[in-house]
C-alpha positions as CSV (number, residue, x, y, z in Angstrom):
1,M,10.7,-74.3,177.0
2,K,7.0,-74.7,178.3
3,Y,4.2,-74.8,175.2
4,Y,0.4,-74.7,175.9
5,F,-1.3,-76.3,172.8
6,L,-4.8,-76.0,175.0
7,H,-5.7,-74.4,178.2
8,W,-5.3,-77.8,179.9
9,L,-2.6,-79.4,178.2
10,A,1.0,-78.1,178.2
11,F,4.4,-79.7,176.5
12,K,7.5,-79.0,178.7
13,S,10.7,-79.9,177.4
14,N,14.9,-78.9,178.7
15,I,18.3,-79.1,177.4
16,A,21.4,-77.9,179.0
17,N,25.0,-78.6,179.4
18,Y,26.6,-78.7,182.8
19,V,30.0,-79.3,184.4
20,R,30.4,-79.6,188.1
21,E,33.7,-79.8,190.1
22,P,34.5,-82.3,192.8
23,S,33.8,-81.6,196.2
24,F,36.4,-80.8,199.3
25,F,34.9,-84.1,200.9
26,E,35.3,-86.2,197.3
27,L,38.8,-85.0,196.9
28,F,40.2,-85.2,200.3
29,G,38.0,-87.8,202.2
30,D,36.7,-88.3,206.0
31,R,38.6,-90.3,208.8
32,G,39.4,-92.9,207.1
33,F,35.8,-94.2,206.0
34,F,36.1,-92.2,202.6
35,L,39.3,-92.3,200.9
36,G,40.5,-89.0,199.2
37,N,41.0,-88.8,195.1
38,E,43.0,-85.6,194.3
39,D,43.1,-86.8,190.8
40,L,39.6,-86.4,190.0
41,K,38.5,-84.7,187.0
42,A,35.2,-82.4,186.7
43,E,32.2,-84.2,185.8
44,K,30.8,-82.9,182.4
45,G,27.2,-83.9,180.9
46,T,24.5,-82.9,179.0
47,N,20.8,-83.1,180.8
48,F,17.5,-83.4,178.1
49,D,13.8,-84.0,179.5
50,A,10.7,-83.8,177.8
51,G,7.0,-84.2,178.5
52,F,3.5,-83.0,179.0
53,E,1.2,-82.3,181.9
54,I,-2.6,-82.4,181.7
55,R,-5.0,-79.9,184.1
56,W,-8.1,-80.2,184.8
57,Q,-10.4,-77.6,187.1
58,G,-13.2,-79.0,189.0
59,T,-16.8,-77.5,189.5
60,G,-17.1,-78.2,192.9
61,D,-15.6,-79.1,196.2
62,W,-15.9,-82.8,195.9
63,L,-13.1,-82.7,193.5
64,K,-11.5,-79.5,192.9
65,S,-8.7,-80.0,190.6
66,I,-6.4,-83.2,189.0
67,S,-3.1,-82.4,186.9
68,C,-1.1,-85.2,185.8
69,N,2.3,-85.5,184.1
70,A,4.7,-87.4,182.4
71,A,8.3,-86.9,181.3
72,Y,11.3,-88.8,179.7
73,F,14.4,-87.5,180.8
74,R,18.2,-88.3,179.9
75,S,21.8,-87.5,181.0
76,D,25.0,-88.3,179.0
77,V,27.7,-88.1,181.3
78,E,31.5,-87.9,181.2
79,D,34.0,-88.3,184.0
80,L,30.8,-89.1,186.3
81,I,31.9,-88.6,189.9
82,T,30.6,-91.6,191.9
83,V,31.7,-93.3,195.2
84,S,32.4,-97.0,195.4
85,Y,33.1,-99.4,198.2
86,D,36.0,-102.1,198.4
87,A,35.7,-105.5,200.3
88,R,36.5,-103.6,203.6
89,G,33.3,-101.2,203.3
90,I,35.8,-98.4,202.7
91,G,34.5,-95.7,199.8
92,K,36.5,-93.9,197.4
93,Y,35.0,-91.0,194.9
94,T,36.1,-92.1,191.2
95,N,35.5,-91.0,187.6
96,I,33.4,-93.3,185.6
97,S,34.4,-92.2,181.5
98,E,31.1,-92.1,180.4
99,A,27.7,-93.3,181.7
100,Q,23.9,-92.8,180.7
101,I,21.3,-92.4,183.0
102,E,17.6,-92.6,181.0
103,G,14.4,-93.0,182.5
104,V,10.6,-91.8,183.2
105,E,9.0,-89.8,185.8
106,L,5.1,-89.8,186.4
107,G,3.0,-87.5,188.5
108,L,-0.5,-86.9,190.0
109,N,-1.9,-84.6,192.2
110,V,-5.4,-84.3,193.1
111,A,-7.1,-81.9,195.1
112,F,-10.4,-83.0,196.5
113,L,-13.0,-82.3,199.4
114,K,-12.1,-78.6,199.9
115,Y,-8.8,-79.1,202.2
116,F,-7.6,-82.6,201.0
117,R,-4.6,-83.1,198.5
118,F,-3.2,-86.4,197.0
119,V,0.4,-86.2,195.3
120,G,1.7,-89.3,193.7
121,N,5.2,-89.5,191.8
122,A,7.1,-92.6,190.5
123,T,10.0,-92.7,188.8
124,W,12.2,-95.5,186.8
125,Q,15.6,-95.1,185.6
126,D,18.0,-97.0,184.4
127,P,21.9,-95.6,185.1
128,E,24.3,-97.6,183.0
129,N,28.2,-97.3,183.4
130,R,29.5,-97.4,180.2
131,S,33.1,-97.3,181.5
132,E,36.3,-98.1,179.6
133,I,36.8,-101.0,181.8
134,E,35.0,-104.0,180.2
135,A,34.2,-105.5,183.5
136,F,32.2,-102.6,184.2
137,D,30.5,-101.7,181.3
138,G,27.1,-102.1,181.0
139,K,26.8,-102.5,184.9
140,K,24.5,-100.5,186.9
141,L,26.0,-97.1,188.3
142,P,26.4,-97.3,192.1
143,G,24.4,-95.2,194.5
144,R,21.5,-94.7,192.1
145,F,18.3,-96.4,192.8
146,E,16.2,-97.8,189.8
147,K,12.7,-97.5,191.2
148,S,11.4,-94.6,193.4
149,Y,7.7,-94.1,194.7
150,L,6.1,-91.5,196.9
151,G,2.3,-90.8,198.2
152,R,1.3,-88.2,200.3
153,I,-2.0,-87.1,201.6
154,E,-2.2,-83.4,202.4
155,V,-5.0,-81.3,204.7
156,Q,-4.9,-77.8,204.0
157,Y,-7.1,-75.1,206.6
158,R,-6.0,-71.7,206.0
159,G,-2.7,-71.5,207.3
160,F,-2.4,-75.0,208.6
161,R,-1.4,-77.8,206.8
162,V,-0.8,-81.5,207.5
163,Y,0.8,-84.4,205.5
164,A,1.6,-88.0,205.6
165,E,3.5,-89.9,203.4
166,Y,5.2,-93.0,201.9
167,V,8.2,-93.5,200.3
168,D,9.7,-96.4,198.4
169,E,12.9,-96.8,196.8
170,K,14.5,-100.0,195.3
171,D,17.4,-101.5,193.5
172,M,20.7,-99.8,194.1
173,Y,24.3,-101.1,194.5
174,Y,27.1,-100.1,196.6
175,D,29.9,-101.1,194.4
176,T,30.8,-100.3,190.8
177,A,30.8,-104.0,190.0
178,N,27.4,-104.5,191.5
179,L,27.9,-107.1,193.7
180,L,27.2,-105.2,197.0
181,K,23.3,-104.3,196.4
182,T,21.7,-102.4,198.7
183,E,18.4,-102.8,201.0
184,D,15.2,-101.6,199.7
185,K,14.1,-98.5,201.7
186,E,10.3,-97.9,202.8
187,E,9.7,-94.9,204.9
188,I,6.6,-93.3,206.3
189,N,7.1,-89.6,207.1
190,A,4.7,-87.2,208.6
191,G,4.6,-83.6,209.6
192,A,2.7,-80.2,210.3
193,S,3.2,-76.4,209.5
194,W,1.3,-73.2,210.0
195,L,1.6,-70.2,208.3
196,F,1.1,-67.2,210.6
197,R,1.7,-64.0,209.0
198,S,5.3,-63.8,207.9
199,F,6.0,-66.8,210.0
200,L,6.2,-70.5,208.9
201,F,6.3,-73.0,211.8
202,S,7.2,-76.5,210.8
203,F,7.1,-80.0,212.6
204,E,8.6,-83.3,210.8
205,A,8.9,-86.5,211.8
206,K,10.9,-88.8,209.5
207,N,11.0,-92.7,209.3
208,L,8.4,-93.4,211.8
209,Q,8.8,-97.3,211.3
210,D,12.3,-96.7,213.0
211,N,13.8,-98.8,210.3
212,Q,17.6,-98.7,209.9
213,Y,19.1,-98.0,206.5
214,E,22.6,-97.4,204.8
215,D,22.9,-94.9,201.6
216,F,26.4,-95.2,202.2
217,K,27.9,-98.8,203.0
218,G,28.7,-98.4,206.8
219,Y,27.0,-95.1,207.1
220,P,23.7,-95.6,208.9
221,L,20.8,-93.3,208.6
222,P,18.9,-92.1,211.5
223,G,15.9,-94.3,212.6
224,V,12.9,-92.3,213.5
225,S,13.8,-88.5,213.4
226,Y,12.1,-85.2,214.3
227,S,12.9,-81.6,213.4
228,F,11.0,-78.4,214.2
229,S,11.8,-75.2,212.0
230,V,10.7,-71.6,211.9
231,K,11.0,-69.6,208.9
232,Y,10.4,-65.7,208.3
233,D,10.0,-63.9,205.5
234,F,10.8,-60.2,204.9
């Protein structure tokens, strides 16, 4: 639902129930690093968010437009499917009887100097384990960052676009007991694209600092990586 109170102010809200069946990987694992769990139940929950968006249209090239948004979100989940790790670093997907994830997201989009755009985003969330097991009740859900920040600068001229961005993600645990904390992640990415008629040519460079991180314990992410893609719209 989206409702405009004024031409520059809009209210947005959504609510939905969902069901997610466990994936093949979650059920059967992978080569011993992840153990399968054929007893996994389907994840069920309710997602809700509400917020507002403000837009202001500039009158010149120096400041073309500004938009900002803020939203509160919450998910109440039963039988949440999540991965946790034992002392050997072996992962296994399990169900958490109950979980609640709530937080706030802020966004900013500024178009300026005719060809430039700044995009900023910040998310703070509290992923709380509400397990029936007393030792885990009230702990943070594994595999979910509590804080996430993004800043991006873009230059666009006709069909050409170049961007550079900074991504920062903080405070995540590998395990249900919150004994294994992940390293905070900081990345600098860049890319360029060219829209020529129905073709979109894109080049991206990820993790330019060549830092080593692990989203899953024992599974390091690539260092610096490059990709090139071509997309055609019929």
